[in-house]
NULUMDO-181012 format. One record per atom (N, C-alpha, C): residue in one letter; y, x negated, z. Coordinates in steps of 0.02 Angstrom, whole numbers, plus 50000, padded with zeros to 5 digits. Layout:
// residues N
AYXZ/...
// end
This chain:
// residues 435
M499404995950000/M500005000050000/M500634995750000/I500614990450042/I501204986050045/I501324982749977/R500784980849942/R500864977749875/R501184982649826/V500974988949830/V501264993949785/V502004994749797/L502184995049862/L502904995849878/L503304989749855/R503004983849863/R503354977849840/R503464977849765/V502954980249728/V503014980749655/V503574985649637/L503614991249673/L504144996149660/L504824993049674/C504884989349727/C505524986049743/C505724981249688/L505244977049665/L505384972249613/L505594975749548/A505244981149531/A505414984749470/A506114987749474/A506284990449533/A506944993349541/A507484988049535/V507364982149565/V507854976749560/V507954974549488/L507404973949450/L507454971949380/L507824977149339/M507694983549352/M508044988949317/M508784988649331/L508964987249394/L509664987049413/L510014981149381/A509654975349377/A509964969449347/A510044970149273/G509574973849240/G509604974349167/G510034979949142/A510244984549184/A510644990349161/A511344988149144/A511604990749088/A512284989049067/A512794993049106/P513344990049126/P513854993749163/P514154999249120/A514255005049148/A514525010749111/A515275011149125/A515665007349087/A516385007149099/A516785009049037/A516445012048988/A516785013548925/A517365018348935/H517295022948984/H517815027948993/H518415025149031/N518375018749052/N518925015749090/N519295010449049/V519195010248984/V519465004748944/V520235004548946/T520565010148957/T521295010148958/T521575009349028/V521155010149079/V521395009549148/V521485002249166/G522085000349188/G522214993449206/G522364988849148/A522324991449085/A522464987349027/A523214986949014/D523424981448983/D524134980648966/D524314985348907/L524914988048910/L525174992248856/L525684988148817/R525604987548751/R526044983448709/R526374988048658/I527034987848655/I527414992448611/I527914988448571/A527824988048505/A528284984448462/A528914988548451/Q529494985148452/Q530134988448442/Q530584983948400/T530944986948353/T531464983348316/T532134985348347/I532414980948387/I533004982648427/I533474976648429/A534124978148428/A534644972948430/A534544967748375/G534304970048317/G534234965648260/G533644960948262/T533194961948308/T532614957448313/T531974961348325/E531424957948317/E530764961048327/E530484958748393/V530334963448438/V530064961848503/V529464966148517/T529074964148567/T528514968148592/T528604968848667/V528664975048690/V528724976448761/V528024976948790/V527894973148843/V527244973048875/V527304976248944/I526924981548956/I526884984849021/I526204983049050/K526204978949101/K525574976649130/K525224982449165/G524554982449161/G524164987449195/G524224986549270/T524234992049306/T524284991849379/T523644994549410/K523454991849468/K522834993849500/K522944998749558/R523564999349581/R523675003849637/R524365007049632/V524425012949659/V525055016749661/V525105019949730/P525665019049765/P526255015149749/P526085007649742/G526455004449698/G526334997349687/G526794994549634/P526724988249617/P527164984949569/P526954986349497/L527444986849453/L527324987549381/L527724981949347/Q527384977449313/Q527714971749282/Q527844973149208/I528454971549187/I528674972849118/I528984966449089/G528764964649029/G529044958848995/G529204960448923/V529644956548892/V529844957648822/V529724951148784/I529234951248738/I529064945448698/I529464945548633/A529814940148619/A530204939648557/A529784936548502/F529784939648443/F529424937048385/F529904934448332/Q530544934448349/Q531054931448306/Q531534927748351/P531894922748325/P532334918748369/P532854922948405/V532894922148471/V533404925548511/V533684920448560/T534304921748581/T534624917448631/T534834921848690/D534434921648742/D534594925248804/D534764932548789/L534284936248760/L534384943248745/L534174947448804/P534644950348843/P534454954548899/P534264961548875/V533744964248906/V533524971048891/V533524974948958/A533984979748963/A534024983849024/A533444988649026/L533124989249083/L532544993549093/L532704999149142/E532475005049126/E532525010749172/E531865014549170/L531515014449227/L530865017749232/L530955024349269/R530755029849236/R530835036549266/R530165040249268/S530015042949327/S529425047249333/S529605054149306/V529205056749260/V529325063349233/V529215068749286/A528755067449333/A528585072449383/A529155073949431/D529485068749456/D530015069949506/D530685066749488/S530735063849428/S531355060849403/S531585054849444/R531155052149487/R531335046149525/R531405040249476/T531945036349485/T532115031149437/T532205024449471/V531955019149439/V532085012349460/V532325008449399/T532735003349411/T533034999549356/T532904992149365/G532994988449310/G532924981249311/G533144978449244/V533094971949236/V533284968649174/V532744963649156/A532514963949093/A532054958949066/A532424955049012/R532194949048999/R532504945048947/R531984943348894/A532164945148832/A531704943848777/A531644936348766/A531034933948760/A530914926748751/A530234925748720/Y530134919748692/Y529494917848664/Y528944918148717/E529094915748777/E528654916348835/E529054919548891/P529054926148896/P529504929548942/P529294929049015/Q529784929749059/Q529654930749130/Q529614938249142/Y529114940349179/Y529014947549189/Y529444950049246/T529744955849234/T530144959249285/T529714964349321/Q529784964549387/Q529364969049427/Q529754975149450/L529504981049432/L529784987349455/L529264991049497/K529494995049543/K529034998749586/K528875005549556/V528235007149554/V528025013749531/V527705017349589/D527905023649601/D527695027349660/D527135032349648/Q527005034049585/Q526475038849572/Q526205037949502/T525605040549491/T525295040249425/T525575045849382/G525345045949319/G525545051349274/G526085049249225/P526405054149192/P526895052749139/P527525049549165/H527755044349128/H528375040949143/H528745039749078/E529375038049084/E529785035949026/E530115029349042/L530055024648995/L530385018249002/L530955017948951/T531565017648976/T532155017148933/T532345009848925/L532435007748862/L532625000948845/L533325001048815/R533754996548837/R534424995948809/R534554988648793/A534714987348729/A534874980548707/A535404981148653/G535934977048660/G536494977748614/G536794984648622/N536874988248568/N537134995148571/N536595000248554/E535954998348564/E535395002748547/E535005004648609/T534725010648606/T534335013348662/T533685016348636/A533145015048670/A532495018048653/A532185020748716/V531835026448709/V531485029448766/V530745029748748/V530335026048785/V529625025448771/V529225029448822/P528875034648802/P528445038248849/P527775034748858/F527525034648918/F526865031848932/F526605034748997/R525975033249013/R525665035749074/R525435029949118/V525565030549181/V525295025949231/V524605028449251/L524095024449239/L523405026349252/L523105021649305/V522755024549352/V522415020649404/V521705023349411/D521235018849413/D520535020949420/D520425023749490/R520215029849493/R520125033149558/R519435031849589/G518985028449552/G518305027749576/G517925034249565/S517295034349585/S516905040449574/S516355040949627/P516115047149639/P515555048049685/P514935044249661/I514885043149596/I514315039449569/I514295032449598/E514875029149601/E514895022349628/E514705022349702/L514935027449739/L514745027949809/L513995028649817/L513685032549773/L512965033549776/L512605026949760/I512855023249711/I512535016949693/I512565011949751/Y513185010749775/Y513255005749827/Y512955008049893/G512975014649905/G512645017249965/G511895016149963/G511595017449905/G510885016349897/G510695009049906/L511105004449879/L510964997349888/L511024995249961/L511534997849995/L511624996050065/L511044998550108/V510855004850097/V510285007550135/V509655003650120/A509545002050056/A508944998250038/A508944991450072/A509524988050074/A509554981450104/A509404981850179/L509684986950213/L509564987650285/L508824989150299/L508534993550260/L507834995250270/L507374989350253/M507554985450203/M507154979650185/M507154974550242/I507744973350270/I507784968650326/I507384971350385/G507454977850399/G507074980750454/G506324980250442/G506114981350380/G505404980850365/G505134973850374/L505524968750353/L505304961850362/L505254960150436/L505754962250475/L505724960750547/L505154964350581/T505054970750562/T504504974550592/T503834971650573/G503764969550510/G503134966450489/G503004959950526/A503544956250540/A503454949950577/A503214951350648/L503344957250674/L503124959050742/L502454962550741/A502114962350683/A501434965150675/A501414972650684/R501934976050663/R501934983450665/R501894985850592/R501274985750566/R501164986750495/R501384993650471/N501224998950508/N501395005650485/N502155006650480/Q502515004450532/Q503245005150530/Q503545000850475/A503264994850466/A503514990450412/A503424993650344/M502844996950334/M502725000350270/M503225005950258/L503375009750311/L503855015250303/L504555012550286/L504755007350320/L505425004550307/L505455001550237/T504924997950218/T504914994950151/T504895000250097/G504525005750109/G504525011250062/G505205014450055/G505565015250111/G506255017850108/G506715013350069/A506615006750077/A507025001950038/A506895002749963/A506245003549946/A506075004449875/A506395010849847/I506385016149887/I506695022349864/I507445021449854/G507775017949901/G508495016849894/G508665012849832/L508275007549819/L508395003549759/L508265007649696/T507745011649697/T507575015749639/T508135020749624/V508395023949677/V508935028749667/V509545025349637/A509725019549665/A510315015949639/A510215014049566/A509605011549550/A509465009349482/A509485015249434/M509195020849453/M509185026749410/M509895029449398/V510305029149450/V510995031449441/V511355027049392/V511255020349397/V511585015749349/V511355017249278/I510715018549269/I510445019649202/I510705026149172/F510725031349212/F510905037949185/F511655039449190/E512055035149222/E512775036449228/E513115037349160/P512945033249107/P513275034249043/P513175041249014/L512655044749035/L512525051449008/L512915056849045/L513225055049100/L513595059949140/L514305060649113/P514635066349124/P515335067149102/P515785061949134/A516235059149093/A516685053949118/A517185056949167/S517345053149218/S517845055249267/S518515052349246/P519015056549231/P519655053949207/P520015050149263/P520415045149245/P520785041449295/P521375045549321/D521635043549379/D522235046749405/D522815045549356/G523165050949340/G523725050549294/G523565052349223/A522915053549208/A522725055349140/A522975062349123/P523115063749059/P523355070449040/P522805075549050/P522995081749067/P522485086949075/P522155088649009/T521535090749013/T521175092848953/T521375099948936/V521625100748875/V521865107248854/V521395110048801/A521105115748814/A520665118948766/A521065122048709/A520745123048653/A521085126148596/A521285133248614/T521905134848601/T522155141548617/T522025146448561/A522085152848577/A521945157948527/A522445157748471/G523035155048484/G523545154748433/G523525148648390/A523005144448399/A522965138348360/A522835140048287/T523045135648243/T522925136848172/T522185136148157/V521985139148101/V521285138948083/V521045131748074/G521465127648042/G521255120748030/G521185116948095/A521665117848141/A521625114248205/A521035116548246/A520905123148246/A520345125648286/A519685123348257/A519645122948191/A519015121048160/A518855113748172/T519355109448174/T519235102348183/T519325100048254/G519605104348297/G519735102348366/G520335097648373/G520735096848320/G521305092348321/G521955096048309/R522485092148300/R523145095048289/R523355094148216/P523825098348193/P524035097848123/P524375091148108/F524395089448045/F524755083548024/F525505084448037/V525845078848040/V526565078748050/V526915079447982/Q527445083147981/Q527895083247923/Q528515079247941/G528715074747896/G529265070247912/G529815070447859/R530425069047881/R530995068747836/R531365062247849/V531475058347795/V531825052047799/V532555053047778/A533015050747820/A533725051247803/A534075044947827/T534685043947803/T535085038147824/T535765040547850/L536045036747896/L536715037847922/L537115031447912/P537615031547867/P537845037147826/P537345039047771/A537465044647739/A536995047147689/A536925042447630/R537455038947611/R537425034047556/R537695027447583/P537285023447615/P537525017047642/P537715012347586/A538145007647602/A538365002547555/A537974996147566/S537844992447514/S537464986247520/S537854981347565/G537474977947607/G537774973147652/G538024976047717/E538064982647723/E538314985847784/E537724988647824/E537814988647890/E537294991347934/E537274998947929/F536665001647928/F536585008947928/F535975010547971/T535895016947986/T535315019248026/T534855023247981/M534225021347981/M533725025347947/M533385029748000/R533365036147987/R533115040948035/R532495044448007/L532005045448051/L531385048948033/L531305054748082/D531365060948057/D531265066848098/D530565069548086/L530195070848140/L529505072948136/L529415079848166/V529085084348129/V528965091048154/V528225092748145/D527995097448185/D527305099848182/D527205103748118/G526655102348083/G526515105648020/G526345113048028/S526225115348090/S526055122348101/S526645126248130/T526975123348180/T527505127048216/T528205125148195/G528295119348164/G528955117048146/G529345114048204/R529025113348262/R529365110448320/R529335102748317/P529795099448352/P529785092048352/P529115089448379/V528865084348348/V528235081148369/V528405075348414/D528145075648476/D528295070448524/D527655067948557/D527105067948518/D526465065748547/D526145060348503/L526555055848477/L526285050248439/L525915045548487/V525375042748462/V524985037948502/V525085030948473/L525025026048516/L525085019048494/L524495017248450/H524635014448392/H524115011448351/H524375004848325/H523984999648335/H524184992848320/H524854991248353/D524904993048417/D525464991148460/D526134994148439/A526134999948408/A526775003148390/A526675010648383/L527215014448397/L527195021648385/L527215023148310/A527555018848272/A527585019748200/A527725013048168/H527415011848111/H527545005948070/H527905008348007/V528505005847996/V528905008047939/V529005002247891/I528815003347828/I528904998547774/I529465001047729/V529964996947717/V530514998747672/V530554993447618/T530544995647555/T530604990947499/T531104993747448/S531444989147415/S531844991347357/S531374993147300/E531624996847253/E531194999147198/E530884993347161/D531264987847154/D531004982047118/D530574977547162/G530554978947227/G530134975047272/G530434968647297/R531054967047278/R531364960847301/R531604961347373/Y531704967247398/Y531884968447467/Y531284971347504/F531134968547563/F530544970847601/F530704970347675/R530554975647712/R530614975547784/R530014979347815/H529744976547868/H529224979747908/H529514980347978/V529694986447998/V530044987548061/V529694992748103/H529914993148166/H529604997748214/H530165001648248/P530295007748224/P530885011548246/P530845013548319/L531435015048346/L531505017048415/L531455024548422/R531125026848474/R531125034048489/R531775035548526/T532205039248493/T532865040848522/T532905047948549/A532435052248529/A532405059148553/A531715061848535/P531495067348566/P530855070148548/P530815071648472/G530325068848439/G530235069948368/G530715066048324/R531065061048352/R531545057248311/R531455049748323/L531385046048267/L531345038848268/L531915036048227/E532225030548250/E532795027648215/E532745020048217/V533005016848165/V533045009648162/V533665007648123/K534015002548146/K534604999948111/K534394994648062/M534704994848002/M534504990347948/M535124988347907/R535024983547863/R535504981747811/R535124980847746/A535394983547692/A535104982647626/A535554977847587/D535254972647558/D535664967447527/D535794968547453/R535584974347427/R535704975747356/R535734983347345/P536124985647297/P536144992747284/P535524995047247/G535415001647247/G534855004447210/G534445009247251/R533855010847225/R533395015547257/R532925011847303/Y532825014747362/Y532375011747412/Y531825016647430/L531235013847443/L530645017847461/L530465016347533/A530305021547572/A530125020747642/A529445023847654/Y529025020347693/Y528355022647710/Y528275021947786/A528065027247819/A527965027147891/A527225028447906/E526905023647938/E526215024447960/E526225026548034/L525905032148049/L525905034548118/L525275038548131/E525165040048195/E524575043948214/E524765048448272/R524585054748265/R524725059748317/R524125060248364/E524255061648428/E523725062648476/E523255068248454/D522605067048460/D522105071948441/D522145073748368/S522355068848327/S522385069748255/S522165063148223/S522325062148161/S522145055948128/S522755052548099/G522675046448076/G523235042748048/G523475045747983/Q524125044947970/Q524405047547907/Q524985043247885/L525165044147822/L525715040447792/L526245045447769/I526865044547794/I527425048747774/I527885044647730/T528095047447674/T528505043747627/T529185046947618/G529655043047597/G530335045547584/G530705040347543/E531325041947526/E531735037347487/E532465038547502/F532885033547487/F533605034247494/F533935029347445/S534575030147436/S534945025947389/S535485022047425/V535625016147399/V536145011747427/V536665010547373/N537295011647391/N537845010647344/N538035003247340/A538335001447285/A538584994647277/A539234993847316/D539324988047345/D539934986347381/D540204980047349/A540784980647318/A541064974947282/A541174968947327/A541274970147392/A541424964747438/A540794961247462/S540224964447453/S539604961447479/S539304956747428/V538924952047453/V538594947147411/V537844948347416/E537534949147359/E536814950447359/E536444944347383/A536004945247430/A535624939647459/A534884941147454/E534494935947443/E533774936747439/E533474937647508/T532954941647512/T532594942347575/T532254935647590/P532334932847651/P532014926447667/P531254927047664/V530954923147621/V530234923547610/V529944916447605/E529294916147604/E528934909847595/E528524910247532/A528624905547486/A528254905647423/A527524903547434/V527064907547409/V526354906047416/V526004907447351/T525434904247342/T524984905747286/T524304907347316/P524134913747322/P523504915547354/P522904913847310/L522334912947343/L521704911947309/L521344918647306/L521184920947245/L520874927547236/L520144926747216/Q519724930747246/Q519014931147228/Q518814938447218/P518684940647156/P518694936747094/P519404935047072/A519464930147029/A520124927947006/A520504933446971/D520134937946936/D520434943746903/D520184950046938/P520564952646986/P520334958447024/P520194964546979/V519704968446999/V519504974346962/V519614980447006/A519914985546977/A520054991647015/A519414994647044/G519444996747107/G518884999847140/G518374995147169/R518474988647160/R518014983747187/R518374979247237/P518034976947290/P518364972847341/P518614966247312/T519204964347333/T519494957847315/T519654954047378/T519464947747381/T519624943547438/T520264939547422/I520734939647468/I521374936347459/I521454931347516/E521524924947499/E521594919747549/E522234915847537/L522534913347590/L523124909047583/L523204904847646/N523504898947637/N523654894547693/N524294896847727/T524354895347792/T524944897147829/T525344890847846/S525974891747862/S526414886147877/S526334883647949/G525924886847988/G525784884948057/G525214889148083/T525014888048144/T524474891948173/T524724898948192/P524454904148162/P524704910948177/P524554912948248/R525004916848277/R524894919948342/R524824927448333/P524464930848375/P524374938148366/P525044941848366/W525114946248318/W525704950548313/W525454957448293/L525654962548332/L525414969348321/L524654969748327/G524384965548372/G523674965648385/G523244962148334/M523564959048282/M523184955848229/M523484948948213/T523074944748181/T523314938148161/T523744938548098/G523584943148054/G523964943747992/G523924950747963/H524424952347921/H524474958947891/H524574958147816/L524224962147777/L524314962347704/L524544969347686/I525134969747654/I525414976147633/I525454975947556/V525184981147525/V525134981447452/V525474987847428/R525894987147377/R526234992947347/R526134992847272/S525994998747243/S525944999047171/S526634998147140/Q526644996147077/Q527284994847044/Q527755000847047/D527475006847037/D527905012847036/D528035015647106/G527735012747157/G527865014847226/G527475020947248/T527015023447209/T526635029447229/T526055027847276/F525895021447283/F525335019447327/F525565013947374/L525355014447438/L525465009047486/L524825008147526/G524615001947533/G524035000247573/G524204994947625/H523854994947680/H523994990347736/H523334988547769/V523134982147765/V522514979847797/V522664973747838/H522164971547877/H522274966147925/H521814960247912/E522004954647940/E521634948447932/E520934949047960/M520464945247932/M519764946047949/M519524941448006/G519984937848037/G519784933448093/G519604926448071/T519924923948019/T519794917147995/T520094912048044/P519714907148067/P519984902048112/P520454897248077/G520924894348116/G521364889248089/G521954892148052/P522354887748020/P522964889947985/P522814892747916/R522424898047914/R522244901247851/R522114908647864/L522324912847816/L522234920047822/L521784922447766/R521384927447782/R520904930047733/R520884937647739/F520964941047683/F520974948347682/F520484950747628/T520254956947637/T519864960247585/T520194966947569/F520304968247505/F520664974247485/F520364976947420/S520314983547415/S520074986747353/S520664990547322/F520874988447264/F521434991547230/F521194998047197/P521565003547206/P521305010047183/P521305010947108/S521745007547072/S521795008646999/S522065002346967/P521975001546902/P522244995646868/P523004995846865/G523304989946858/G524024989446854/G524284983546893/R524944983246899/R525274977746935/R525444980047005/Y525284975747054/Y525404977347124/Y525854972047155/L526304974347198/L526714969947238/L526374969247306/A526344963147331/A525994961847394/A526414957347439/W526354958547504/W526694954447554/W526194952947610/V526134946647627/V525744944647686/V526234942847741/Q526104945347801/Q526524943947859/Q526094941247917/Y526394936347951/Y526064933648011/Y526604930348054/A526454929548118/A526924926548165/A526684919548184/T527154914948186/T527014908248209/T527604905848249/G527484903848311/G528044902148355/G528464908348366/D529124907648358/D529564913448366/D529834915748298/H529414915248247/H529594917548181/H529054922148153/I529274927248116/I528834931448076/I528914929248004/V528374926847974/V528394924247906/V528184929847858/T528564930547803/T528394935347751/T528284931547686/A527694932447656/A527514928947595/A527354934047540/P527814934847490/P527694939747437/P527334936647377/F526974940847341/F526674938747278/F526474945047240/T526274944247178/T526054949947138/T525334948847116/I524984954447103/I524284954247082/I524204959147024/N523894956846971/N523744961246914/N523004963146918/V522874969646916/V522204972346925/V521974975546859/T521374973846838/T521104976546775/T520664982546789/A520524986246736/A520094992046742/A519364989946744/S518944993846777/S518234992446780/S517944992546709/G517584987346692/G517274986946626/G517714983746574/A518344982146591/A518784978746544/A518554971546535/S518714968746479/S518524961846465/S518894957146512/Q518544952246538/Q518834947546585/Q519084941346549/
// end
């Protein structure tokens, strides 16, 4: 009998050691939140460090990806629940010093950023892992098993075989319970962390499409500029207003994807002007970014975004820039490159590998080492893919061009405190065409 119980104990220990931890539902708890912003004429990423306890400290830093000289960013942290506010100042830098603010409760908060004459309001949630009864059961079972095992060994040493068997059997049961809980925990409903949004069931008034898919409608967007016809060389504001495709109300539930609420690509019609920016949330359903266009003509704008409980989408728009006799046309600062293509003559609908050397060792920007943005000559198509994880000062992408024709392409990556933009063109042939 004692041998059987020992075998059970050993089996339980092995099961416990081999079981994978079930922490998938906690991946966002305690993780850093990174939000790219184009503010005060520069590209920065605001980092909100994950916190483990509330009340407790919340650390905020601002990483500069373009050269800055002592750029202060005023911070205002407000709890949506009780409007309690704390303030501080962070300084954008290549290696920033983190500012510590006190947070008193979990749940929805707003972080207001002020730099130069611009203001952004970033909504986010403070999440703290509350633990679970499952963990109590696991550790309780292990503790009971350990105590019973020790008691069994001591009792056996005193030649009390029956009592030793009972204690050892209890230890085996405790280990078995703990092991079984660890194994079956992934199958149990996840326990949301403190501060997580409530689960909202589909309402009777939901649209047929939303109810059928369990998601929310796509966003409808409108691109405008202030002033309506900006002049070349002068600063203007590009505005993106977002409304619900079903109700027409402002959409204020964008989720972060690739470290930004929205990625906006702006190009001149001829492709000589290119900007990749991350607009500021200035009001519910409204994103804005300040820009300058260095040449007159027609401009194309593309906004990549994703709504909560929906999927990613691309919103397009256009605007015109008037000529200003006093302004001087300037080229967009770029780096000349000659990419290596495999195959050398890309074919529509088939994967093409694009490689190029970098001017330094890239650092992660927007969660990736490098970005490839591709636009068709007529502007009706825009694609955006990421680097494949090539080590060293080299970038490698794979892209499938949808149709034959001439494409404008830009590779972007960060090195030091610079964002490098490398433009080039690619001619794509039709499938079956002579090579």
